[in-house]
N, CA, C and O atoms as a GROMACS GRO file, in nm:
protein
  368
    1MET      N    1  -2.816   0.575  -0.587
    1MET     CA    2  -2.708   0.512  -0.515
    1MET      C    3  -2.696   0.583  -0.379
    1MET      O    4  -2.672   0.704  -0.372
    2GLU      N    5  -2.713   0.506  -0.275
    2GLU     CA    6  -2.714   0.565  -0.141
    2GLU      C    7  -2.600   0.505  -0.060
    2GLU      O    8  -2.576   0.384  -0.065
    3PHE      N    9  -2.531   0.587   0.014
    3PHE     CA   10  -2.425   0.541   0.103
    3PHE      C   11  -2.420   0.636   0.222
    3PHE      O   12  -2.472   0.748   0.218
    4ASP      N   13  -2.357   0.589   0.326
    4ASP     CA   14  -2.346   0.667   0.450
    4ASP      C   15  -2.203   0.718   0.462
    4ASP      O   16  -2.112   0.641   0.492
    5ILE      N   17  -2.182   0.847   0.440
    5ILE     CA   18  -2.048   0.905   0.443
    5ILE      C   19  -1.985   0.891   0.582
    5ILE      O   20  -1.863   0.877   0.593
    6LYS      N   21  -2.065   0.894   0.688
    6LYS     CA   22  -2.011   0.878   0.823
    6LYS      C   23  -1.955   0.737   0.841
    6LYS      O   24  -1.852   0.718   0.905
    7TYR      N   25  -2.026   0.637   0.784
    7TYR     CA   26  -1.979   0.499   0.792
    7TYR      C   27  -1.849   0.482   0.713
    7TYR      O   28  -1.757   0.416   0.760
    8VAL      N   29  -1.842   0.540   0.595
    8VAL     CA   30  -1.721   0.534   0.512
    8VAL      C   31  -1.605   0.600   0.586
    8VAL      O   32  -1.494   0.547   0.587
    9ALA      N   33  -1.628   0.715   0.645
    9ALA     CA   34  -1.524   0.784   0.720
    9ALA      C   35  -1.477   0.700   0.839
    9ALA      O   36  -1.358   0.696   0.870
   10HIS      N   37  -1.570   0.632   0.904
   10HIS     CA   38  -1.535   0.544   1.016
   10HIS      C   39  -1.445   0.430   0.968
   10HIS      O   40  -1.346   0.398   1.033
   11LEU      N   41  -1.480   0.369   0.853
   11LEU     CA   42  -1.398   0.261   0.798
   11LEU      C   43  -1.259   0.309   0.762
   11LEU      O   44  -1.161   0.236   0.778
   12ALA      N   45  -1.248   0.433   0.713
   12ALA     CA   46  -1.120   0.490   0.675
   12ALA      C   47  -1.044   0.547   0.795
   12ALA      O   48  -0.931   0.593   0.782
   13ARG      N   49  -1.107   0.544   0.911
   13ARG     CA   50  -1.047   0.597   1.034
   13ARG      C   51  -1.010   0.744   1.021
   13ARG      O   52  -0.901   0.786   1.061
   14VAL      N   53  -1.103   0.824   0.964
   14VAL     CA   54  -1.083   0.968   0.954
   14VAL      C   55  -1.199   1.040   1.022
   14VAL      O   56  -1.313   0.994   1.020
   15ARG      N   57  -1.167   1.152   1.082
   15ARG     CA   58  -1.267   1.235   1.146
   15ARG      C   59  -1.300   1.349   1.050
   15ARG      O   60  -1.210   1.419   1.004
   16LEU      N   61  -1.428   1.369   1.021
   16LEU     CA   62  -1.470   1.473   0.928
   16LEU      C   63  -1.560   1.573   0.998
   16LEU      O   64  -1.644   1.538   1.080
   17SER      N   65  -1.541   1.698   0.963
   17SER     CA   66  -1.633   1.801   1.012
   17SER      C   67  -1.761   1.792   0.927
   17SER      O   68  -1.759   1.730   0.821
   18PRO      N   69  -1.870   1.851   0.972
   18PRO     CA   70  -1.993   1.848   0.891
   18PRO      C   71  -1.973   1.905   0.750
   18PRO      O   72  -2.030   1.854   0.654
   19ALA      N   73  -1.891   2.010   0.736
   19ALA     CA   74  -1.866   2.068   0.604
   19ALA      C   75  -1.788   1.969   0.516
   19ALA      O   76  -1.817   1.955   0.397
   20GLU      N   77  -1.690   1.900   0.577
   20GLU     CA   78  -1.613   1.800   0.503
   20GLU      C   79  -1.701   1.682   0.462
   20GLU      O   80  -1.689   1.629   0.352
   21GLU      N   81  -1.791   1.641   0.552
   21GLU     CA   82  -1.884   1.533   0.520
   21GLU      C   83  -1.968   1.570   0.397
   21GLU      O   84  -1.988   1.488   0.308
   22GLN      N   85  -2.015   1.693   0.394
   22GLN     CA   86  -2.097   1.740   0.282
   22GLN      C   87  -2.015   1.738   0.153
   22GLN      O   88  -2.059   1.684   0.051
   23THR      N   89  -1.896   1.797   0.157
   23THR     CA   90  -1.812   1.807   0.038
   23THR      C   91  -1.769   1.668  -0.011
   23THR      O   92  -1.785   1.636  -0.129
   24LEU      N   93  -1.715   1.587   0.079
   24LEU     CA   94  -1.667   1.455   0.040
   24LEU      C   95  -1.781   1.362   0.001
   24LEU      O   96  -1.765   1.277  -0.087
   25GLY      N   97  -1.895   1.378   0.066
   25GLY     CA   98  -2.013   1.299   0.029
   25GLY      C   99  -2.055   1.326  -0.114
   25GLY      O  100  -2.085   1.234  -0.189
   26THR      N  101  -2.057   1.452  -0.152
   26THR     CA  102  -2.092   1.490  -0.289
   26THR      C  103  -1.989   1.436  -0.388
   26THR      O  104  -2.026   1.382  -0.492
   27GLN      N  105  -1.861   1.451  -0.355
   27GLN     CA  106  -1.755   1.403  -0.444
   27GLN      C  107  -1.759   1.251  -0.460
   27GLN      O  108  -1.744   1.200  -0.570
   28LEU      N  109  -1.780   1.180  -0.349
   28LEU     CA  110  -1.786   1.035  -0.355
   28LEU      C  111  -1.906   0.989  -0.437
   28LEU      O  112  -1.897   0.892  -0.513
   29LYS      N  113  -2.018   1.057  -0.423
   29LYS     CA  114  -2.137   1.024  -0.501
   29LYS      C  115  -2.108   1.043  -0.651
   29LYS      O  116  -2.150   0.960  -0.732
   30GLN      N  117  -2.037   1.149  -0.688
   30GLN     CA  118  -2.001   1.171  -0.828
   30GLN      C  119  -1.908   1.061  -0.880
   30GLN      O  120  -1.924   1.014  -0.993
   31ILE      N  121  -1.814   1.019  -0.798
   31ILE     CA  122  -1.722   0.912  -0.837
   31ILE      C  123  -1.798   0.782  -0.859
   31ILE      O  124  -1.776   0.713  -0.958
   32LEU      N  125  -1.886   0.748  -0.768
   32LEU     CA  126  -1.963   0.624  -0.779
   32LEU      C  127  -2.057   0.628  -0.899
   32LEU      O  128  -2.079   0.525  -0.963
   33THR      N  129  -2.112   0.744  -0.930
   33THR     CA  130  -2.196   0.758  -1.049
   33THR      C  131  -2.113   0.734  -1.174
   33THR      O  132  -2.160   0.668  -1.266
   34TYR      N  133  -1.993   0.787  -1.178
   34TYR     CA  134  -1.903   0.766  -1.292
   34TYR      C  135  -1.867   0.619  -1.306
   34TYR      O  136  -1.862   0.568  -1.418
   35ILE      N  137  -1.842   0.551  -1.196
   35ILE     CA  138  -1.809   0.408  -1.199
   35ILE      C  139  -1.927   0.329  -1.253
   35ILE      O  140  -1.908   0.235  -1.330
   36ASP      N  141  -2.048   0.365  -1.213
   36ASP     CA  142  -2.167   0.299  -1.267
   36ASP      C  143  -2.174   0.317  -1.418
   36ASP      O  144  -2.211   0.225  -1.490
   37LYS      N  145  -2.140   0.436  -1.465
   37LYS     CA  146  -2.139   0.463  -1.609
   37LYS      C  147  -2.035   0.373  -1.678
   37LYS      O  148  -2.062   0.320  -1.786
   38LEU      N  149  -1.917   0.357  -1.617
   38LEU     CA  150  -1.815   0.271  -1.674
   38LEU      C  151  -1.858   0.125  -1.677
   38LEU      O  152  -1.822   0.050  -1.768
   39ASN      N  153  -1.935   0.084  -1.578
   39ASN     CA  154  -1.982  -0.055  -1.573
   39ASN      C  155  -2.080  -0.088  -1.686
   39ASN      O  156  -2.105  -0.205  -1.713
   40GLU      N  157  -2.134   0.013  -1.751
   40GLU     CA  158  -2.225  -0.010  -1.863
   40GLU      C  159  -2.151  -0.050  -1.991
   40GLU      O  160  -2.213  -0.100  -2.084
   41LEU      N  161  -2.020  -0.028  -1.996
   41LEU     CA  162  -1.942  -0.060  -2.115
   41LEU      C  163  -1.930  -0.211  -2.135
   41LEU      O  164  -1.919  -0.287  -2.039
   42ASP      N  165  -1.934  -0.254  -2.262
   42ASP     CA  166  -1.916  -0.394  -2.297
   42ASP      C  167  -1.766  -0.420  -2.312
   42ASP      O  168  -1.705  -0.374  -2.408
   43VAL      N  169  -1.709  -0.493  -2.220
   43VAL     CA  170  -1.566  -0.522  -2.224
   43VAL      C  171  -1.541  -0.671  -2.248
   43VAL      O  172  -1.432  -0.721  -2.222
   44SER      N  173  -1.642  -0.742  -2.296
   44SER     CA  174  -1.629  -0.886  -2.316
   44SER      C  175  -1.525  -0.922  -2.422
   44SER      O  176  -1.469  -1.031  -2.418
   45GLN      N  177  -1.497  -0.833  -2.516
   45GLN     CA  178  -1.401  -0.861  -2.622
   45GLN      C  179  -1.261  -0.806  -2.590
   45GLN      O  180  -1.171  -0.815  -2.673
   46ILE      N  181  -1.243  -0.751  -2.472
   46ILE     CA  182  -1.115  -0.692  -2.435
   46ILE      C  183  -1.040  -0.789  -2.344
   46ILE      O  184  -1.092  -0.835  -2.243
   47GLU      N  185  -0.916  -0.819  -2.384
   47GLU     CA  186  -0.835  -0.912  -2.306
   47GLU      C  187  -0.786  -0.843  -2.178
   47GLU      O  188  -0.738  -0.730  -2.184
   48PRO      N  189  -0.797  -0.910  -2.063
   48PRO     CA  190  -0.750  -0.851  -1.938
   48PRO      C  191  -0.599  -0.827  -1.941
   48PRO      O  192  -0.524  -0.909  -1.994
   49THR      N  193  -0.556  -0.717  -1.886
   49THR     CA  194  -0.414  -0.686  -1.877
   49THR      C  195  -0.382  -0.635  -1.738
   49THR      O  196  -0.467  -0.577  -1.671
   50ALA      N  197  -0.259  -0.656  -1.697
   50ALA     CA  198  -0.216  -0.604  -1.568
   50ALA      C  199  -0.168  -0.461  -1.581
   50ALA      O  200  -0.180  -0.381  -1.488
   51HIS      N  201  -0.112  -0.428  -1.699
   51HIS     CA  202  -0.059  -0.294  -1.722
   51HIS      C  203  -0.097  -0.249  -1.863
   51HIS      O  204  -0.097  -0.329  -1.956
   52ALA      N  205  -0.129  -0.125  -1.876
   52ALA     CA  206  -0.168  -0.071  -2.007
   52ALA      C  207  -0.048  -0.057  -2.100
   52ALA      O  208  -0.064  -0.064  -2.222
   53VAL      N  209   0.069  -0.037  -2.045
   53VAL     CA  210   0.190  -0.024  -2.126
   53VAL      C  211   0.293  -0.125  -2.077
   53VAL      O  212   0.293  -0.160  -1.959
   54PRO      N  213   0.381  -0.173  -2.165
   54PRO     CA  214   0.483  -0.269  -2.122
   54PRO      C  215   0.575  -0.209  -2.015
   54PRO      O  216   0.608  -0.090  -2.018
   55LEU      N  217   0.614  -0.293  -1.923
   55LEU     CA  218   0.704  -0.248  -1.816
   55LEU      C  219   0.846  -0.294  -1.845
   55LEU      O  220   0.868  -0.399  -1.904
   56VAL      N  221   0.941  -0.214  -1.803
   56VAL     CA  222   1.081  -0.248  -1.815
   56VAL      C  223   1.139  -0.254  -1.674
   56VAL      O  224   1.119  -0.162  -1.594
   57ASN      N  225   1.210  -0.359  -1.644
   57ASN     CA  226   1.268  -0.374  -1.512
   57ASN      C  227   1.385  -0.276  -1.499
   57ASN      O  228   1.480  -0.280  -1.577
   58VAL      N  229   1.378  -0.189  -1.401
   58VAL     CA  230   1.482  -0.087  -1.384
   58VAL      C  231   1.574  -0.117  -1.266
   58VAL      O  232   1.654  -0.032  -1.225
   59THR      N  233   1.563  -0.237  -1.212
   59THR     CA  234   1.651  -0.272  -1.100
   59THR      C  235   1.787  -0.317  -1.153
   59THR      O  236   1.799  -0.360  -1.267
   60ARG      N  237   1.886  -0.306  -1.069
   60ARG     CA  238   2.021  -0.346  -1.109
   60ARG      C  239   2.031  -0.499  -1.109
   60ARG      O  240   1.955  -0.564  -1.037
   61PRO      N  241   2.121  -0.555  -1.186
   61PRO     CA  242   2.139  -0.701  -1.184
   61PRO      C  243   2.203  -0.744  -1.052
   61PRO      O  244   2.276  -0.667  -0.989
   62ASP      N  245   2.175  -0.865  -1.011
   62ASP     CA  246   2.236  -0.919  -0.890
   62ASP      C  247   2.382  -0.955  -0.920
   62ASP      O  248   2.411  -1.032  -1.011
   63VAL      N  249   2.470  -0.898  -0.842
   63VAL     CA  250   2.613  -0.925  -0.858
   63VAL      C  251   2.668  -0.962  -0.721
   63VAL      O  252   2.645  -0.892  -0.622
   64THR      N  253   2.740  -1.071  -0.716
   64THR     CA  254   2.800  -1.114  -0.590
   64THR      C  255   2.914  -1.020  -0.555
   64THR      O  256   3.003  -0.996  -0.637
   65ARG      N  257   2.911  -0.968  -0.432
   65ARG     CA  258   3.017  -0.878  -0.384
   65ARG      C  259   3.053  -0.919  -0.241
   65ARG      O  260   2.974  -0.985  -0.174
   66PRO      N  261   3.169  -0.879  -0.196
   66PRO     CA  262   3.205  -0.910  -0.057
   66PRO      C  263   3.110  -0.835   0.038
   66PRO      O  264   3.071  -0.721   0.012
   67SER      N  265   3.074  -0.900   0.146
   67SER     CA  266   2.985  -0.836   0.242
   67SER      C  267   3.064  -0.775   0.357
   67SER      O  268   3.186  -0.793   0.367
   68ILE      N  269   2.994  -0.704   0.443
   68ILE     CA  270   3.057  -0.640   0.558
   68ILE      C  271   3.102  -0.749   0.656
   68ILE      O  272   3.036  -0.851   0.672
   69ALA      N  273   3.213  -0.726   0.720
   69ALA     CA  274   3.266  -0.822   0.817
   69ALA      C  275   3.171  -0.830   0.936
   69ALA      O  276   3.110  -0.730   0.975
   70SER      N  277   3.159  -0.948   0.993
   70SER     CA  278   3.070  -0.970   1.106
   70SER      C  279   3.105  -0.877   1.223
   70SER      O  280   3.016  -0.822   1.288
   71SER      N  281   3.233  -0.860   1.248
   71SER     CA  282   3.275  -0.773   1.360
   71SER      C  283   3.233  -0.628   1.335
   71SER      O  284   3.197  -0.557   1.429
   72ASP      N  285   3.239  -0.582   1.208
   72ASP     CA  286   3.195  -0.446   1.176
   72ASP      C  287   3.044  -0.431   1.193
   72ASP      O  288   2.996  -0.329   1.242
   73ALA      N  289   2.970  -0.533   1.153
   73ALA     CA  290   2.824  -0.528   1.165
   73ALA      C  291   2.781  -0.525   1.311
   73ALA      O  292   2.684  -0.458   1.346
   74LEU      N  293   2.853  -0.597   1.395
   74LEU     CA  294   2.816  -0.605   1.537
   74LEU      C  295   2.876  -0.494   1.622
   74LEU      O  296   2.846  -0.485   1.741
   75ARG      N  297   2.959  -0.409   1.564
   75ARG     CA  298   3.030  -0.307   1.640
   75ARG      C  299   2.936  -0.219   1.723
   75ARG      O  300   2.967  -0.191   1.839
   76ASN      N  301   2.823  -0.175   1.668
   76ASN     CA  302   2.731  -0.087   1.741
   76ASN      C  303   2.608  -0.158   1.795
   76ASN      O  304   2.512  -0.094   1.837
   77ALA      N  305   2.610  -0.290   1.795
   77ALA     CA  306   2.496  -0.366   1.846
   77ALA      C  307   2.483  -0.345   1.997
   77ALA      O  308   2.582  -0.354   2.069
   78PRO      N  309   2.361  -0.316   2.044
   78PRO     CA  310   2.344  -0.297   2.189
   78PRO      C  311   2.369  -0.426   2.267
   78PRO      O  312   2.412  -0.422   2.382
   79ALA      N  313   2.343  -0.541   2.202
   79ALA     CA  314   2.367  -0.670   2.269
   79ALA      C  315   2.405  -0.772   2.162
   79ALA      O  316   2.348  -0.774   2.053
   80GLN      N  317   2.502  -0.858   2.196
   80GLN     CA  318   2.544  -0.962   2.102
   80GLN      C  319   2.592  -1.083   2.180
   80GLN      O  320   2.632  -1.072   2.296
   81THR      N  321   2.586  -1.198   2.114
   81THR     CA  322   2.636  -1.320   2.174
   81THR      C  323   2.676  -1.417   2.064
   81THR      O  324   2.604  -1.434   1.966
   82ASN      N  325   2.789  -1.480   2.079
   82ASN     CA  326   2.841  -1.578   1.982
   82ASN      C  327   2.843  -1.523   1.839
   82ASN      O  328   2.813  -1.596   1.745
   83GLY      N  329   2.876  -1.396   1.822
   83GLY     CA  330   2.884  -1.336   1.690
   83GLY      C  331   2.748  -1.306   1.626
   83GLY      O  332   2.740  -1.288   1.505
   84LEU      N  333   2.643  -1.300   1.706
   84LEU     CA  334   2.508  -1.274   1.655
   84LEU      C  335   2.446  -1.157   1.732
   84LEU      O  336   2.483  -1.130   1.846
   85PHE      N  337   2.349  -1.088   1.667
   85PHE     CA  338   2.272  -0.986   1.737
   85PHE      C  339   2.184  -1.052   1.840
   85PHE      O  340   2.123  -1.156   1.812
   86LEU      N  341   2.177  -0.995   1.958
   86LEU     CA  342   2.089  -1.047   2.063
   86LEU      C  343   1.970  -0.951   2.072
   86LEU      O  344   1.985  -0.832   2.098
   87VAL      N  345   1.850  -1.006   2.048
   87VAL     CA  346   1.729  -0.923   2.048
   87VAL      C  347   1.629  -0.977   2.150
   87VAL      O  348   1.636  -1.095   2.187
   88PRO      N  349   1.537  -0.892   2.196
   88PRO     CA  350   1.439  -0.939   2.293
   88PRO      C  351   1.346  -1.043   2.232
   88PRO      O  352   1.313  -1.037   2.113
   89LYS      N  353   1.304  -1.138   2.312
   89LYS     CA  354   1.209  -1.239   2.268
   89LYS      C  355   1.072  -1.173   2.252
   89LYS      O  356   1.026  -1.101   2.340
   90ILE      N  357   1.008  -1.198   2.138
   90ILE     CA  358   0.876  -1.136   2.114
   90ILE      C  359   0.764  -1.238   2.107
   90ILE      O  360   0.647  -1.201   2.109
   91ILE      N  361   0.797  -1.367   2.098
   91ILE     CA  362   0.695  -1.473   2.094
   91ILE      C  363   0.712  -1.556   2.218
   91ILE      O  364   0.822  -1.600   2.251
   92GLU      N  365   0.602  -1.577   2.285
   92GLU     CA  366   0.607  -1.658   2.408
   92GLU      C  367   0.568  -1.800   2.382
   92GLU      O  368   0.567  -1.882   2.474
   0.00000   0.00000   0.00000
């Protein structure tokens, strides 16, 4: 399995010293060798899953509550008009 560590570093937008190239090149080669070993496994009888363990939703339930008053929200706005935030145009 051959790869160019300089090309990989370029794609990742990282600058590597020659010593780092050597170290990371060796480590990446070991990782890819391990992945090749995993690809040899027969997984045809295994059902695909998104998660190995069941997930529980830990977010709070949606509850309607009063919101902040418009005047309070606009109090520190650098620019406003007709009760709305005024922002610079970004699309021409």
